[in-house]
N, C-alpha and C positions, 0 to 999 in steps of 0.2 A: 802359043795361044792359051794353053791351060793356065799359065801364070797370070794372065790378064784378068781371069774371073775368080781365081782361087784367093781366099783370104785367110791369113794366118790367125787362128782362133786365139792363140796365146798373145799375139800382138794386140788384138782387140780387147782382150781381157786386161792387159796392162794399161791400156788407155782408159778403160772404165775405172780401174782401181785408182788411177791418178785424178779422176774427176772429183770436183769439189762436192757434188751433191750425193755421191755414193760412198758410204763409209763401211769398210770391213772391220768388224769388231772382234771376231774370233775365226781363226783358220788353223785347224788341227788335223793331224793325220796320225793314226795309230793302228797297230795290229792287235787283234783280240783272238785269243786261243780258246779252246774248249774249257768251259767252266769259269771264264773270266767276264768281268763286268766293269764298265767305266761309268761313273756317275758325275755328270756336270751339274753343278749348282750355279745357275746364272742369275746375277742380280744387277738391277739398274736403279740408280738413284736419280730420279727426275730432277731433283734440286741441283745436281751437279753434272747431269748428263749433257754432253756436248757432241752431237753427231753432225754438226754443220747443217743440219736440216731438221726442223721440228717434226717429230713423228710420234704417233701413238701405237705403233706396231713395228716390231722387228721380225725378221725372217730367218728361220733356221733351215739349213739344208744339209742332209747327210747322204753320202753316196757310198755304196759298196764298190770298191775299185778293183775287185777281183775280175778275172777274165770271164766274159759271158759263156765261154765254153764249159765252165764249171757248174752251170745251172742244173743240168740234168743229173749230176753226180750226187747220189744220196748214200750209196753204200759206205763211202769214206767221209761223207759230209754230214749234213748239207752245209755248203759254204755260204751261209746266210746269217743275218743278224736280226735281232729284235730291238725296236726302238720305241720308247714312250716318253711323252712330255706331260708333266703334271704341274699345273699352276699352284701357287703357294696355298691357296685356300681350299683346295680340293681334298675331301676326305670321303672314303668309301661309305662310311656309316652315317653321313650327314647329307641331307638333301642339297643338291648342288644346282643352282639356277643359272650358272654361267654357260659359256660356249661348250661345244662338244669336245670330248677328250680326244687327243690326237696321238695316234700310235700306228706302227706298222708291224705286223706279226712276223713277216718273213721278207726281209729286204735281200733280194737275190743279187748275185754278182752283176755288176754294171748297171744296177738300178739305183735310182735316187728318190728321196722322200723329202718333201718340204712341209714346214709347219709354221704357223703364225704365233709369235710371242706378243700377245696384246697387253698393253700397259693399262689394265682396267681393274675393277674390283676383284676379279678372279685371282689376280697375281699380287695384289697389294698386300704388303706386310703391315697388319694393323692399320693405324691411321697415319703411318709415316709416308714419306715420298719414295720409299723403296718398293720395287716390284721384283718378284723372285719366281723362278721355275726350276724344276728338277728334271733333268734329261738322263734317262738310263739307256745304255747301249749294252746289250747282252749277246754273247755268242750263241748261235744255234747248233754249233758243232756237237755231234754225239759220239763219234767214233775216233777220229784222228785227234791225238792229244797235243802234239807239238806244232801243228800247222796253223799259223795265224791267219786270220781274215783281216785284210787291210780296208780301212774306211777313211773317208774325209768328212769332217764336220765343220761347217762355217755358219757364222751368224753375221748379219749385216742389216742395214736399214732399208734395203730394197731387194727385190727378187733378182734383179739384174746383177747386183754385186756378188751375191752368194753363188749364182750360177757361173759367173766369170771366175771366181776363186777356184772352182773345180778344174779349170782348164789350164792352170799354170802350176808349176812345182810348189809344194806346200812350204810356206814360211810363216812365222808368227806375225800376227797383225799388230799394227802400231797401237800402243795403249791409248785408251780414250777415257777421259775423266767421267766418273759416275758409272762405269761398266766394269764389273768384276766377274771372274769365273773361278770357282773352286772345283778342282778335279780330285775325285776319290777313286782308287782302283780296288780290286777285289780284296787284297790283304788289308787295306785300310778299313774297309767296311766290316770285315770279319774279325778284326782285332782291336775293336774300340774298348777303351777303359770303362770301368763302372761309373755310374752317375755320382756315387759318393765314395771316393777312394779311401777315406778314413774309416769307413764302416765295413762290417763283414760282408763277404761276397757270396752270391749264389751262382755257381757255374752251371750253364745250360749247354749240353752237348747235343748237336743235331747231326743225324746220319742220313745220307741220301740212299735212294733205291737203285735198282739195276739200270744201266745205261743212263745214269743221271750224274749229278755233281752238286757240290755244296754251293759254290760261288753264285751260280745263276738260278738253279732250280729251287733252292731253299731261301732265296733272297727275300721273297715276300713274307715268308714265315718269320725270318729274322727281323725285318722292318716292323711288322705288326707287334711282335713280341717285345721288342725294345720300346716301341712307342707306348704300348699298354702298360708295361712294367714301370717305365720312367714316369708315367702320369700319376702313379699312386703316391699318396702323401708320404712324406719322409719317414714318419714314425712307423709306417706299415710297409714301406717300400722294401722289396726283396733284394734290390741292388744287384741285378743280374748282369752277368758277363756271358756273352753268347759266342760259342766257338763251334767249329766243325772241321773234320779232317778232309783235306783236299787231295790227299795222296792216293785215293782209290779210284780216281777218274780213269776210265778205260780199262779197269781191272775187274769188272763185275763178274767175269766168267771164271775167275780163279777159285771160287769156292767160298762158302761162308766162313770157314775157319781161317783161311788166309786173310780175308778182309777184316775179320774181327780182331786178329792178332795185331794188325797194323793200327786199327782204331784204338785198341787197348794201350799200345805203346804211346800213341799220340795223346790220349787222355792223361796218362800218368806224367808224361813230359809237360803237358800244359799246366797241370796242377802244380808241378814243381816250379815252373816259371812264374805263374801267378803268385805263388806264395812268397816269392822273392820281393814282391811289391805290395801285396794285399793280404788280408786275412780271409782265406777261403774256407768256409765251414759247411757248405751245402752243395749238392750236385743233383741235377735232373738230366734225363735223357729223352730225346724226341727222335723217333725214327719213322721214315716213310717206306712202305712196301718192304723190300729186302732189308732196308735199314733197320727195321724193327727186330729182325732176326740177328743181324750183325751186331747191334748194340747189346742184345741179350748174351751172345757168346763172348763179346768183348768184356762184359762184366766178369765172366768166369776167368778169363785170362788176366784181368786186372788183379783179381784176388790171388791167383797163383803167383804173380810177381810181387804183390804187396798185400799180404793177408789182412792188414789192418786199415786198408785204404777207405773202407766204408764203415769203420767202427769209430764213432766219435770219442769213445772212452779211451781209445788208443791213439788219439791224435788224427784220426781220419775224418772223412767228410760224412755228413748226415745225408743219406739218400732221401730225396723228397718226391719227385715225380718220375714215373716210368710211363711213357706215352708212345703208342704205336698207331700209325694211321695206315689202314689197308695193308696190313702185314700178314703174309701167309704162314701163320704159326703151325698149321697142319700140313704144309706143303700144298702142291697144286694137283697131285694125282687124283683122278676121279672127277675133277672139275674141268679139265681140259679134254677135248676130243681125242680119239685114239691116235690120229696122225700127229698131233702135237706132243702127246705123251711119248710116242716112239722117237720123235725128233729129240726130245730132252734126254731120253735114255742113251742115244748114240752120240750125245755131246753137242747138241745145237747151242746150248748156253754154257758149254764147258762143264767144269766141276760144279758150278752153281746150279745148273739145270738138273743134275743128278741129285744134288742135295734136296732140291725142292720136290723132286719126284720120289723122295724117300728111298733112294737107292744107296746101297752100301758097297760100292765097287772098291776093290783093293788091287794093288799091283801084284804081278806074279812073283816078284822077288820077295814081297812081304809075305805072301802065302807060303813060299818055300822056307823062309826063315822062322816064321811064327804061325804055323797053320791054324792052331786052336784060337789064338787071339784074333787072327784075321777073320775067321768064320764067325766068331762071336760078336764082333764089333757091330754096333747098331748104327742106323742112320743118325746123322748129326742132330736132326730135329727131335729125335727120340732120346738121344743121350743127354742133351742139355737139360731136359726136364727132370732128370733123376739126380740124386746126390745133393750136393751143396747148393746147386743153382736155385732151388726153390726157396731156401732160407735167405738167399741174397735178395730175391725179389720181394720176399715177405718184409724185409727191412725197409722198403720204400713206404713213405707215408701214403701214397696213392698210386694205383696202377690203372691206366685208362686205355681202352681200345676204341678207336674210331673206325667204323666200317660202313662201306657203301651197301645199302639195301638193294639198290637197283643199278643197272647199267655198268657194272664192273665185272666183266668176264675174265679179267686178268687175275684179280684176287677176290673171289666171290665171298659173300657174306659168311658162309659156313666156316671157312678157314680163318677169315679176319676177325670173327667174333668168338673164336674158340668153341665152336660147335653148339654149345648149350645156350638156349635163349628161351624166353617166354613166347614161343611161337604163337600160341593160341591168342595172346593179346596183341599180336602184331598183324592180325588180318587186315586191319584198316589200310595198310600200305598197298594191299592188292587192288584197291580202287583208285590209286594215284594215277595210274596210266589213263584211266577213263576220265578222270577229273581234270587232267592237265589240259589247258587251253579253254576250259569251260569255267574255271573258277580260279581265283587268285587268293593266296593265303597272306594274311596280314602278319608279317613276322615281328613287327615292332610291338604289337599290343597283346600278343597271345603267347602263352607258355606252352610249348609243344612237348615238354618232357613228361614222362610217365613216372609216377611214384612207385614205391617198391612193389606193390601188388595190384597196380591198376589193371583193369581190363577195359576193353573197348567194345561198345555196342556196334556191331557191324551192320550197316544198312544193306538191303538186298542188292544183288548184282544188277547194275543198270542195263546189262546186255541181255535181251530176251532170248536171243539165239544161243548164247552161252548157257543159259539156264536150261533150255530145251535139250541141248547136247548133253549136259550133265545128267538130265533126267533119263535120257536114252541109254547112258552107260550103265553097265552092271554095277551094282552097289559094291560088290566085292573088289572090283577093279579100282574104284575110286579109293576105297579104304587102303588097298595095297600101295597105291601111290603115295599115301599120306603116312605110311608106317614110319618112314625115316624121321619125319617131324615129331611124331609121338615119342620116338626113342630118345630124341635130344631135347624134349620139352622139359623145362625145369619144373620142380615141384614146390608146393607150399608146405612148410612144416605144419603138421596136424591135419592136412587135407589128404585123404586117401587117393583121390583121383581128380586131376584137374581137367584132363582131356575127355570131352564128351564124345563117346564112340558113335553116337547117332547124329552128331552135328554135321553140317555141310561145310567142312573146312575149306578155306580158299588159300592155298599156298602162295608164297611170294613168287613173282615172275622170275624165272632163272635167267641170268645174264649169259650171253654168248661170248666166248673168247674171241671168235672171229669178228663179230660185230664190234666188240670193244677195240680190237686192233684197228679196224677200219675207221672207227670214230676218231682215232688219233689224227687221221689225215683229213677227214671230211666233216667233223663235228662243227656245227654252226657257232659263230661268235655271239656273245651277248649283244644286246642293243644298247644304244646310247642312253635310252631310258633306264635300262638296268644299271648302268654305271652311275647315273645321276640321282635316281630315286629309289631309296631303300624300300619303300612301300610297294614297289612294283615287282619285287623279287619273289619267286615261288619256291626257291630251294630252302629247305629247312631241316632241322633236327627233330625227329618225331619219337625218339626213344632214348632215354637217358636214365639208366638204372644201375644200381650197385648190386651185383650178383654175389651171393654168399655161398660158402661151401655146403651148408645144409640144404641148399636148393638143388643140388645135383641129383639127378635120378639114378637108380641102380645101373651099374655097368651092363650093357647089353651083350657085348662080344666077349665077355669074360667066361672062361670055361665052356666054350662052344662045343657041341657034339662034333665028332670027327666027320660024320656024314655031311654036315653043313659046311665044314671047311672044304670038303671036296666038291660039293655041289656049287658053291658060290666062289668063283675065282678071285673076287675082290675082297674076300673075307679077311685076308691078312692085312690089306691096306686099311680097311675100316677098323680093324682091331688096333692097329698101330696109331691111327688118328685118334681113336677114342682114348687110348692110353695117354697120348700127349695132352689132349684136352683136359682129361681128368687130373693128370699130374700137375698142371698149372693151376687148377681150381679147387683141389681137395683141401687145401690148407690156407687159402688166402682169398680175399675179396677182389673182384674186378669190376671196375666201372665200364659199362659198355654203352657207347654212344652211336646210335644208328642214324644215318643221314640219307636224305633223298636229294641228290643233286643231279643236274642234267649231264648227259654225255659231253665230253669224255671224262667220266667221273674218277678214274684212277689217277689221272694227273690233276683233275680239278680239286680233289680233296686236299692237295697240298698247295694248290695255286702255283703251278710251275711258272706261269707268266701272269703278271698282275691283271691284264685286261683280257687276254685270251682265255684264261682259266678262272674267270671271275665268278663262275657258278659255285666255287668252293670258298668264297669269302666267309660265308656263314660258319663254316667249320673252323677256319683259322681264328675267327673272332671268338668263338666258343672256347677254343683251346687256350688262347692267351688270357682271356678274362677269367676263366674258371681255375686256371693253375698258376697264373703269375700276376693277375690284376687284383682288383678289389674283391672279386668273388672268391679268390683263393682262400679266404679265411673262413669259408663255410665249413663247420666242423663235421657235418653229416657225411661228407665225402672223404675227408682226411682221417681215415681210420685204418689201422693195420689189419 
């Protein structure tokens, strides 16, 4: 009886595939592992396109063919993929009047996603008859390295045909005139040659952060950097080659030194390989989060292996840009709650967690063999700032830090901006939270950077209750809460006192590590208006200043009285952080760029996914234009 009513779906699919009005153009199946990306560049030439049926729209369907039982597994997953479709004429920085952008941020096992590929002005290449779309498929896997996620991707002229293709074993579609697909995998995207092979090459090394990867998480940075750099006129073009080390995926817990040694070996090997084909004479480094620390230590190991690698007079490369985005140069101790600090101490993030907590744990065997050396060894973040490392960074033409002012409890402003800032001039950001939703900022027509000694007139607090509360608080209590800001306030040469003791200072809102972690899962997505209209975006850069050694205030924790060291349990931590911050800034300038972007800002600042983390577009655009685009020739920032 059952066989009378049951229909074989594969038989129905085969009948549909053989139908004259339904044409399957692409039928692909692949496995994608952690850190991998597949880019499909689909082109249709209407002058030669023959799909047996006139159409102005194609249908794309992608399905995660993993078992639905894997959906709730996040500890070793997640077993999901990210998919986006961009028509040829879409650009983030240009107003887009076309259809809504199509993407899915988390395609779970046994789920499918369909999108329309419309042959209209959005996809038309110039005035030709060719239409083009770029489809990116990225793995969302964060823990398991070698487990692939299998997916099916089909393109056809009807929805019925692409659905039918999913129900039968994958096999290549028959070629159709006027329809072509170019497939690029991770290694092809990250190993592209320079724009001008006969000219000298500028090598750019990108380093990812913790629980991250180069292939997927740094892809947007790579795309925008290449597009911006290649658009510069040939006589001023830096001719960049972009590379990143993929071998640290899944190894973030093994410690900064371990990760840095592997990056150093990769960079030296890459330089050697490129020099077999091109003339490489410049190098820059860009690191996100932990990657900023890893690339710093990697420079030290590079010099140990090849002392002349960054010395142009000895045949080495000229160091140009050292850039770090939301990197914890002072560690994270003191910024995380006690329970998180304890978890790091007992190895929640392995050796890396202890490095970030300024711990100097050593093995018992090492203590028995070399007791004096083991006890005297300093935390890695403190040791790299001493000795030759400072002279290495001094050799770079520019050193730039990008820091989140708000919403980043993972790497707060204090540690990502190397402690010292013109806090008194930054009070304007304290009103951002109140202004959000009530006012929009025109990013295209206004310069939000501050000049060297700019100060900002602070309007009165719009919250009457907050003013009343402050009035009721004892004045001494308010002053005590602001002591830390006064200690790390930069000074102006020739000005005895910048900080007004009697002023009503409004400190920045401190981000919560717990809320930042929660935002990774629940942060809202940008709207279609945000994607299509640059004038609607409220994220912006509000502070862009070059800080010089003469602006450092006197050291506060130097030669502290013994009684204060006993009374204040965190005195040693603050003293170490102050020493690190001063070590990096006593002999060199740092450009510090402070940004206000919406949660989840730690991943948004690097734009981990193009449309999910679009709030960080303004940061990446600033980075690539100021360091590798036409603005890179501004002499006021490029000084040693």
